[in-house]
C-alpha positions, 0 to 999 in steps of 0.5 A, a space after each residue: 561517495 555521499 555520506 549516508 544520512 544519519 536519519 536513514 541509518 537510525 531507521 535501518 537500526 530500528 528496523 533491525 531491532 524490531 525484526 530481531 524482536 519479531 515485531 513487524 507492525 510498528 512504524 519506524 519513521 517519526 511522523 507528526 502527531 495526527 488529529 482525530 477526524 470528526 464524523 461528517 468532515 470527510 466526503 468519503 464517497 465523493 458525493 460533493 462536486 468540490 471534492 471531485 474538483 479537488 481530486 482532479 486538481 490534486 491528480 494533475 499535480 501528482 502526475 506532474 510530480 510523478 513524471 519529474 521523479 521518473 525523469 530524474 530517476 528518483 523512481 525507477 520501475 523496471 517492469 510490471 509482471 502479471 497485469 493480466 490478473 487485474 485485466 481479467 477482473 470484471 469487478 472491484 478489488 482490494 489491492 494489497 502491497 508491501 509497504 517500504 517507501 512513501 513513494 511506493 504509492 506512486 509505483 502502485 499508481 503506475 500499475 493501475 494505469 497499465 490496466 485496461 480499466 484505468 479510465 473506467 475505474 478509480 484507485 482509492 488508498 486507505 491511509 493513516 489518520 495522521 497522514 491525512 490530518 498532519 502532512 503540510 504543503 504539497 504532500 498534504 494536499 495529495 494525502 487529502 485529495 488523491 482518492 484517499 480513505 483515511 482511517 480514524 480513531 473516532 469510531 463513527 468516522 471509521 464506520 463512515 470510511 468503511 461504508 464508503 470503501 464498500 461502496 467504492 468496491 461494489 461500484 467496480 473500483 480498486 482500494 489499495 491497502 497495506 496489510 502489513 500495517 507498517 512502513 519499513 524503509 527499503 525492507 525487502 522481506 514480506 511482513 505478516 499481514 493483518 486481517 483488515 484487507 480480507 475483512 473488507 474484501 469479504 464484506 464487499 464480495 470482491 477479490 483480493 489481488 496481492 502485489 509484491 514489489 521487489 527491489 535492487 540497487 541501481 547505479 544512481 546514488 540518492 541524496 541520502 547516500 543510499 542507492 536509488 532502488 529499481 522496482 520490479 512489480 509482481 501482480 498475483 492472481 485474484 484471491 476470491 472469498 470461498 463461499 463454503 467457508 465462514 468469514 473467520 475462516 476466509 480471512 485466515 485463508 485469504 491472508 495465508 494465500 496473500 502471504 504465500 504469494 509474497 513469500 514465493 515472489 520474494 524467494 524467486 526474485 532474490 534467490 534466497 529462502 525467506 528467513 527472519 532474524 527473530 527466534 520465534 516462528 513468524 505466522 503469515 497472519 498476525 
């Protein structure tokens, strides 16, 4: 049996410590420091031909990589349940998903490709600024070119990104957001959500489609000494903004419904009530 990777063990220890303290929005991975994206440096709306060419090339590379990790059983998706909830839409949508692995974006790509809209609509991903600016090599190319919409500490750049996000949604495309605002490796519980995804959906007049990925240990041991996880992906019903509510009320209601779907899915799949190790009450919308 392979020795469990010390770095992964340290990550699990940090996750346990943060959950006990009731802090769910702090990352546990040690990522390289990011650079600030200056205004006008990212073609968020893909208006330039070179941007579209780079995206096409990056997706070709990503597809080859995805095929390989599926073949090598480093990414195992057993089933996607509820794809009809995306097929029924005739508009763009914000997709929300629990975030527990750098590879879960590939799993969401597989969900998108199962929809009847895959050849007509694009899937964009909102990512951290540091992921866009600081990742080297192959994954850096994917981070910068696979329909990514990076956040930024520069307010003007952030406004450019938000404007482009609304543009893509109103043109019928999907935007993937991880509303927990943190990635906890192989963490199975849903974490409280931040309001950003619902703010974007409301301003763009599109629904939120909640997605929750459940895991179980496979019989295959990874290089890190932990079992490769098998995923079952659940796609929930669209959560529409309620025109009779204010924007503030809608954010709370949509976030609550999103979390409720995640919680219900978690409890149904794992057969246990959702409980956290912290003493304080955990609110759905943080």
